[in-house]
N, C-alpha and C positions, 0 to 999 in steps of 0.2 A: 607326415602326409597320410591321409586316409587311404586305405587299401594297399599301401606300399609294404612290401616285405623288407624289413630292415636288414642291412648287410650283417652277416654272421661270419666273423673272421675264421672260425673253426671249421665251418662246413663248406665255405666257398660257393654257397648257393647264389648269392648276388654280390656283384662287385661294383665299386665306384669306378667309372671309366670316363674318358674324354671321347667325344664322338661328334660326327657331323650328321645331322638329321635332315632328311628331305620331308618337308611338310608345307602345305599351302599357306598357313599362317600360324603364328606362335601362340595359339589359344589353348592348346591341349597340354596335359601333363603326363601322358603315357603314350608310347609309340610302339607299333609293331616292329619286330626285329628286322624285317626286310626294309625298313625305312632308316635304319641306324647303321652307320659305318664307324666302327671303333677305331680310334687313333691312339698313338702311343703317349702323347702328351698334349697339353693345352695349346702349345704353339702350333703343333701339326693340325689340330682341329681348327684353329683360327685361320691358318694358311689355306686350308681346304674349303672353308666356308665360302659360299657365294649367295648372299641374300637375294640378289636380283633374280636368281634361278631357283630360289626357295630351299637352299642348303644352309642350315644354321648350325653354328658351333654350340656345344652344350656339354655339361657334365651330367651323366646319367647313372642310374643304378639298375643293375640287371645282369643277365636276363632272368626273368621270372616267368612262370607259367600262369596265364590268366585263367579265370574260371571257365572261359570258352575253349581252353586248351591251346591258345596261341602263346608264343614266346614274346614277351614285351619288355620294354625298358621304361623306367620312370625318370622324369626330369628332376634333377637336383637344382641346376641353375643354367641360365643362358650365359654364354661367354660373349663378351663384347670386345 
């Protein structure tokens, strides 16, 4: 994915995580850290998702610092 910092297992800079993301629509591929709630597993993310209220389960990579200085997560995949 363009602009994404790939996970580095030695540095721990970015991790692959399951999460619930609050977002108006699923058209973006990066999210501010304050919109992301990390979950321990895919089942927890799916249980916490509430699409009617704009909370979607996903697998994300991050956090990474953007060029603007914000902490962000990158979308790996939406969980259904």
